[in-house]
C-alpha positions as CSV (number, residue, x, y, z in Angstrom):
1,M,31.9,-102.6,103.3
2,S,35.7,-102.3,102.5
3,Q,35.2,-100.2,99.3
4,Q,33.4,-96.9,99.3
5,Q,32.9,-94.6,96.4
6,W,31.6,-91.0,95.9
7,T,30.7,-89.2,92.7
8,L,31.8,-85.6,93.1
9,I,31.0,-84.3,89.6
10,D,28.8,-85.8,86.9
11,V,27.7,-83.2,84.4
12,K,25.3,-85.6,82.6
13,Q,23.5,-86.5,85.8
14,G,23.5,-83.0,87.2
15,V,25.7,-84.0,90.2
16,F,28.1,-81.4,91.6
17,Q,29.5,-81.3,95.2
18,E,31.1,-78.0,95.8
19,F,32.2,-79.1,99.3
20,F,33.2,-82.6,100.3
21,E,35.2,-83.9,103.2
22,F,36.2,-87.4,104.4
23,S,38.5,-88.2,107.3
24,E,39.3,-91.6,108.7
25,L,42.0,-93.8,110.4
26,L,42.9,-96.1,107.5
27,K,45.0,-99.2,107.6
28,Q,48.5,-98.5,106.2
29,H,49.2,-100.7,103.2
30,N,50.9,-104.0,104.2
31,E,51.0,-102.9,107.8
32,N,49.0,-103.6,110.9
33,Y,48.5,-100.0,112.1
34,K,46.4,-97.2,111.0
35,V,47.1,-93.6,109.9
36,P,44.8,-90.6,109.6
37,I,43.8,-89.7,106.1
38,H,41.9,-86.6,105.0
39,I,40.3,-85.8,101.6
40,S,38.4,-82.7,100.8
41,K,37.1,-80.8,97.9
42,H,36.4,-77.0,97.8
43,R,36.0,-74.2,95.3
44,L,38.3,-71.2,95.2
45,H,36.8,-67.7,95.1
46,G,38.2,-64.4,94.0
47,G,40.6,-63.2,91.3
48,I,41.6,-65.4,88.4
49,S,41.2,-68.4,90.7
50,D,37.5,-67.9,91.0
51,N,35.5,-71.1,90.5
52,V,38.6,-73.4,90.4
53,D,37.9,-76.7,92.2
54,V,40.6,-78.1,94.3
55,V,40.8,-81.6,95.8
56,N,43.2,-82.1,98.7
57,L,44.2,-85.7,99.1
58,N,46.2,-86.4,102.2
59,N,47.1,-90.1,102.6
60,G,48.8,-89.5,106.0
61,R,52.3,-89.0,104.5
62,I,51.7,-87.1,101.2
63,S,49.4,-84.2,100.7
64,L,48.4,-83.6,97.0
65,E,46.4,-80.7,95.6
66,I,44.6,-81.8,92.4
67,L,42.8,-79.5,90.0
68,P,39.8,-81.1,88.2
69,T,39.1,-77.7,86.7
70,R,42.5,-77.6,85.1
71,G,42.8,-81.0,83.3
72,M,43.4,-83.0,86.5
73,G,46.7,-81.3,87.0
74,I,48.5,-81.5,90.3
75,W,49.0,-78.0,91.7
76,K,51.5,-78.9,94.4
77,A,52.4,-81.7,96.8
78,Q,54.2,-82.0,100.1
79,C,55.7,-84.9,102.1
80,G,57.1,-83.8,105.5
81,D,59.6,-81.1,104.7
82,V,59.6,-81.9,101.0
83,E,57.7,-79.4,98.9
84,L,57.0,-80.2,95.3
85,K,55.9,-76.9,93.6
86,W,57.4,-73.9,91.9
87,D,57.0,-70.2,92.3
88,S,55.4,-69.2,89.0
89,P,55.0,-65.5,88.3
90,V,51.4,-66.5,87.5
91,L,49.2,-66.2,90.6
92,G,47.3,-69.4,90.2
93,P,45.7,-71.7,89.9
94,V,44.1,-69.9,87.0
95,H,40.5,-70.6,85.9
96,P,40.6,-71.7,82.2
97,S,38.3,-68.8,81.3
98,W,41.2,-66.4,82.0
99,V,43.7,-68.3,79.8
100,P,43.8,-67.0,76.2
101,I,44.9,-70.3,74.6
102,H,44.3,-69.0,71.1
103,D,46.0,-65.7,71.6
104,P,47.4,-64.8,68.1
105,N,51.0,-65.1,69.4
106,G,50.4,-68.7,70.3
107,L,51.7,-68.2,73.9
108,G,48.5,-67.7,75.8
109,W,48.9,-71.0,77.6
110,L,51.7,-69.4,79.7
111,E,49.1,-67.2,81.4
112,G,47.8,-70.2,83.3
113,F,51.0,-72.1,83.9
114,D,51.8,-72.7,87.6
115,E,51.1,-76.4,88.3
116,W,53.7,-79.0,89.5
117,L,52.2,-81.6,87.1
118,V,50.5,-80.4,84.0
119,R,49.6,-82.3,80.8
120,C,50.4,-80.9,77.3
121,G,48.2,-82.1,74.4
122,L,46.0,-83.7,73.2
123,E,45.7,-82.4,69.6
124,S,49.2,-80.8,69.9
125,N,51.7,-80.3,72.7
126,G,54.7,-78.5,71.4
127,S,55.7,-75.1,70.1
128,P,53.1,-72.8,68.5
129,E,52.6,-73.4,64.8
130,F,51.3,-70.8,62.3
131,D,50.0,-71.2,58.7
132,T,51.6,-69.4,55.7
133,N,49.4,-66.3,56.4
134,G,50.7,-66.1,60.0
135,T,47.4,-67.4,61.5
136,L,47.8,-69.6,64.6
137,R,47.1,-73.3,63.8
138,Y,48.3,-74.9,67.0
139,P,48.9,-73.0,70.3
140,L,51.7,-73.8,72.7
141,H,51.1,-77.0,74.6
142,G,47.5,-77.6,73.5
143,R,44.2,-77.4,75.3
144,I,43.9,-80.3,77.7
145,A,45.4,-78.5,80.8
146,N,42.7,-75.9,80.4
147,L,39.7,-78.2,80.1
148,P,37.6,-79.2,83.2
149,A,36.6,-82.7,84.2
150,H,33.0,-83.5,83.4
151,H,33.1,-86.5,85.7
152,L,35.0,-86.9,89.0
153,S,34.9,-89.7,91.5
154,L,36.7,-90.8,94.7
155,S,37.1,-94.3,96.0
156,V,38.6,-95.5,99.3
157,N,39.4,-99.2,100.2
158,R,39.5,-99.6,103.9
159,E,41.0,-103.1,103.7
160,T,43.9,-102.3,101.4
161,G,44.3,-98.5,102.2
162,E,44.0,-97.7,98.5
163,I,42.8,-94.2,97.6
164,T,41.9,-93.3,94.0
165,L,40.7,-90.0,92.5
166,A,39.5,-90.3,88.9
167,G,38.4,-87.8,86.4
168,K,37.2,-87.7,82.8
169,I,37.9,-84.8,80.3
170,I,36.7,-84.4,76.7
171,E,38.7,-82.5,74.1
172,S,36.5,-82.1,71.1
173,K,35.7,-79.9,68.1
174,L,32.9,-80.4,65.7
175,F,34.0,-81.9,62.3
176,F,37.6,-82.4,63.7
177,K,38.1,-84.6,66.8
178,K,36.6,-86.1,69.9
179,L,39.2,-87.4,72.3
180,E,38.7,-88.4,76.0
181,L,41.2,-88.4,78.7
182,Q,40.4,-90.7,81.6
183,S,42.8,-89.9,84.5
184,S,43.3,-91.4,87.9
185,L,45.7,-90.8,90.7
186,T,46.2,-93.7,93.1
187,T,48.0,-93.8,96.4
188,Y,47.9,-95.8,99.7
189,A,47.5,-94.7,103.2
190,G,50.8,-93.8,104.8
191,S,52.7,-94.2,101.5
192,T,55.3,-91.9,100.0
193,K,54.3,-93.2,96.5
194,F,51.5,-92.5,94.1
195,V,50.7,-93.5,90.5
196,V,49.1,-91.4,87.7
197,R,47.3,-93.5,85.1
198,D,45.8,-91.9,82.0
199,T,43.9,-93.4,79.1
200,V,43.4,-91.5,75.9
201,T,40.5,-92.7,73.7
202,N,39.3,-91.7,70.3
203,L,35.5,-91.4,70.7
204,S,35.0,-90.5,67.1
205,A,33.8,-92.8,64.3
206,E,36.8,-91.4,62.3
207,P,40.5,-92.0,62.8
208,S,42.3,-89.4,65.0
209,E,45.7,-88.4,66.2
210,F,47.1,-87.1,69.4
211,E,50.3,-85.9,71.2
212,L,50.9,-86.1,75.0
213,L,53.6,-84.7,77.2
214,Y,53.8,-84.5,81.0
215,H,55.4,-81.3,82.4
216,I,56.5,-82.1,85.9
217,N,57.9,-78.9,87.3
218,T,59.9,-78.5,90.5
219,G,61.4,-75.3,91.9
220,Q,62.5,-73.9,95.2
221,P,62.9,-75.0,98.0
222,F,63.5,-78.5,96.7
223,A,65.3,-77.5,93.5
224,L,68.1,-75.1,94.2
225,P,71.5,-74.4,92.8
226,G,73.4,-77.6,93.3
227,S,70.4,-79.9,92.8
228,R,70.8,-82.4,90.0
229,V,69.0,-85.0,87.9
230,V,69.8,-88.6,87.1
231,V,68.4,-89.8,83.8
232,P,69.4,-93.1,82.1
233,F,69.6,-92.6,78.3
234,E,70.6,-94.1,75.0
235,R,71.0,-90.8,73.3
236,M,70.7,-87.2,74.4
237,A,71.0,-83.9,72.4
238,P,70.7,-80.2,73.3
239,R,67.7,-78.6,71.8
240,T,69.2,-75.2,71.0
241,E,72.6,-73.4,70.9
242,T,71.9,-72.1,74.4
243,A,71.6,-75.6,75.6
244,V,74.9,-76.5,73.8
245,Q,76.6,-73.9,76.0
246,N,75.2,-75.6,79.1
247,L,76.0,-79.2,77.8
248,S,78.8,-79.9,80.3
249,E,76.4,-79.2,83.2
250,W,73.2,-80.5,81.6
251,D,72.2,-82.5,84.7
252,K,72.8,-79.7,87.3
253,L,70.8,-76.7,88.4
254,G,72.8,-73.5,88.4
255,N,72.4,-70.1,90.1
256,E,69.4,-67.8,89.5
257,T,70.3,-65.8,86.4
258,P,67.9,-63.0,85.6
259,G,67.4,-62.5,81.8
260,S,68.8,-66.0,80.9
261,E,67.2,-68.2,78.3
262,E,65.7,-71.6,79.1
263,V,67.6,-74.7,78.2
264,V,66.2,-78.0,77.1
265,F,67.8,-81.4,76.5
266,F,66.1,-84.1,74.5
267,F,66.5,-87.9,75.3
268,E,65.8,-91.3,74.1
269,P,65.5,-92.7,77.6
270,G,67.2,-95.9,78.8
271,A,65.4,-98.7,80.6
272,D,65.8,-102.0,82.3
273,Q,65.0,-105.3,80.6
274,N,61.3,-104.8,81.1
275,G,61.3,-101.3,79.4
276,Y,61.0,-99.6,82.8
277,C,62.8,-96.2,83.1
278,K,63.4,-94.5,86.4
279,T,64.6,-90.9,86.7
280,L,65.6,-89.1,89.9
281,L,65.7,-85.4,90.9
282,I,68.1,-84.9,93.9
283,N,68.1,-81.8,96.1
284,S,71.3,-79.8,96.8
285,H,71.9,-81.5,100.1
286,E,71.5,-84.9,98.5
287,N,69.2,-86.1,101.3
288,R,65.9,-85.8,99.5
289,G,64.8,-87.2,96.1
290,L,61.9,-87.3,93.7
291,V,61.6,-90.5,91.7
292,L,59.7,-90.5,88.4
293,G,59.2,-93.8,86.7
294,F,57.6,-94.8,83.4
295,N,57.6,-97.4,80.7
296,R,59.7,-96.5,77.6
297,N,57.3,-98.4,75.4
298,S,54.7,-95.8,76.3
299,F,57.0,-92.8,76.5
300,P,59.8,-93.2,74.0
301,Y,61.0,-89.6,74.5
302,F,62.0,-87.5,77.4
303,S,62.9,-83.8,77.9
304,F,64.8,-82.1,80.8
305,W,63.9,-78.4,81.0
306,K,65.7,-75.7,83.1
307,S,64.5,-72.1,83.6
308,R,67.4,-70.3,85.3
309,L,65.5,-67.0,85.9
310,A,65.3,-65.4,89.3
311,N,62.9,-67.3,91.6
312,T,60.4,-64.4,91.4
313,D,60.3,-64.9,87.6
314,G,60.1,-68.7,87.5
315,Y,63.3,-70.7,88.6
316,V,62.3,-74.2,87.9
317,C,63.3,-77.5,86.2
318,G,61.0,-79.9,84.4
319,L,61.0,-83.7,83.9
320,E,59.0,-84.5,80.8
321,P,58.2,-88.0,79.6
322,S,56.3,-87.9,76.3
323,V,55.1,-89.7,73.2
324,N,56.8,-87.0,71.0
325,F,59.2,-84.1,71.4
326,P,57.6,-80.7,72.1
327,N,58.2,-79.2,68.7
328,N,55.6,-77.9,66.3
329,R,53.0,-80.5,65.3
330,S,53.9,-80.6,61.6
331,F,57.5,-81.3,62.3
332,E,56.6,-84.1,64.7
333,K,54.1,-85.5,62.1
334,E,56.9,-85.6,59.5
335,Q,59.1,-87.5,61.9
336,G,56.4,-90.1,62.7
337,R,56.0,-89.1,66.3
338,V,52.3,-88.2,66.3
339,V,50.2,-91.1,67.6
340,A,47.3,-92.4,65.4
341,L,44.1,-93.8,67.0
342,K,41.5,-95.9,65.2
343,P,37.8,-95.2,66.0
344,G,37.3,-96.4,69.6
345,E,41.0,-97.2,70.1
346,S,42.7,-96.2,73.4
347,R,46.3,-95.8,74.7
348,T,47.1,-96.0,78.4
349,F,50.0,-94.3,80.2
350,E,51.3,-94.7,83.7
351,L,53.6,-92.5,85.8
352,Y,55.1,-93.7,89.1
353,F,56.2,-91.2,91.7
354,E,58.1,-91.7,95.0
355,I,59.4,-89.2,97.4
356,L,62.7,-90.2,99.1
357,C,63.3,-88.7,102.5
358,N,66.8,-89.7,103.5
359,T,70.3,-89.9,102.1
360,E,70.4,-93.7,102.1
361,S,67.3,-94.1,99.9
362,V,68.6,-91.3,97.5
363,Q,72.0,-93.1,97.1
364,K,70.4,-96.5,96.7
365,T,68.1,-95.3,94.0
366,E,70.8,-93.4,92.1
367,Q,73.0,-96.5,92.0
368,E,70.0,-98.5,90.8
369,I,69.6,-96.1,87.9
370,R,73.3,-96.0,87.1
371,N,73.3,-99.8,86.9
372,F,71.0,-99.7,83.8
373,K,72.9,-100.8,80.8
374,T,72.6,-97.8,78.5
375,A,74.6,-96.3,75.7
376,N,74.7,-92.7,77.1
377,V,75.5,-91.1,73.8
378,I,75.7,-87.3,74.0
379,E,75.3,-85.4,70.8
380,P,77.4,-82.2,70.7
381,K,74.7,-80.1,68.9
382,P,71.0,-80.2,68.2
383,K,70.0,-83.4,66.3
384,K,68.2,-82.5,63.1
385,E,65.6,-85.3,63.4
386,W,64.7,-84.0,66.9
387,T,64.8,-80.2,66.4
388,P,63.4,-78.3,63.5
């Protein structure tokens, strides 16, 4: 049998495997030789990580640590000497029960933030929003990253070398909404590539709305002063006056600067004739790269975020494809960037990742991106339709 599947979590059926392990020599995709893969699931114990489930998926080239307890986020990844992570001051991964999402200041989400890939949404995904009485309406970045998967499965195809981990998460509230996120991560044995594919479905009999942003956060040792990002764009604008001051070096990472403010740049991304956008983060030696690809029809907006703090306090940059800009929900609604879903309707999103491990592949990919025919218009100050 070429295809084998395991159910690791199924709340409805009472299935839960705290420990799981699978190792095998698996045929590398489109090759005639085999590579050793290893997949395991375990549960953390102690501190604020107590009861967090971690799935380690090692395809023989890339090792990915996925958190079904935390919205199917990716805690960190490694490919050879390439580490994809950041040193958050939060000692995670943090169990959602320790994250005060609805803290009155709206910033409780930050107490659980240390993943390399984290989703923001679904009801809202931007800045906190308060009503006229000062009561919190929508917290920073929403709830989905702090909700656990109620279903988790793994499949391995021995013939093709395909490996897929899939989870389902419900974000619901009586009288208000019932949204489901179906998420899968697919890779192949021996590959330096993987794909994240998510589907958001309105399970309610009433119309609903959602926002969605992917926070892909890379810090040291990959992202250091001198590292840079390549983003094709039609139009770009700084989000704040602090970003205006950094506009001439928007694509570069600077020195650690304790006490500095974050800077964010907003984009209408550029794409090829098929709507495909490819971005690239290049390390300071220009011999390693992280490719992030997506379809502009699904993700019409993009943000580049830089935290220039000391590494002990969170030196990191973020690549962020999204369906809307991460402003407060009411502003995004006014600008028509909140996505409407009819009862039973779904939207599917796909992110493509590739790790480049030599100078030649980095240079080739950068040139490919620069060949995109884009307007590259840079606004000198925040754009009123993009920033409240």
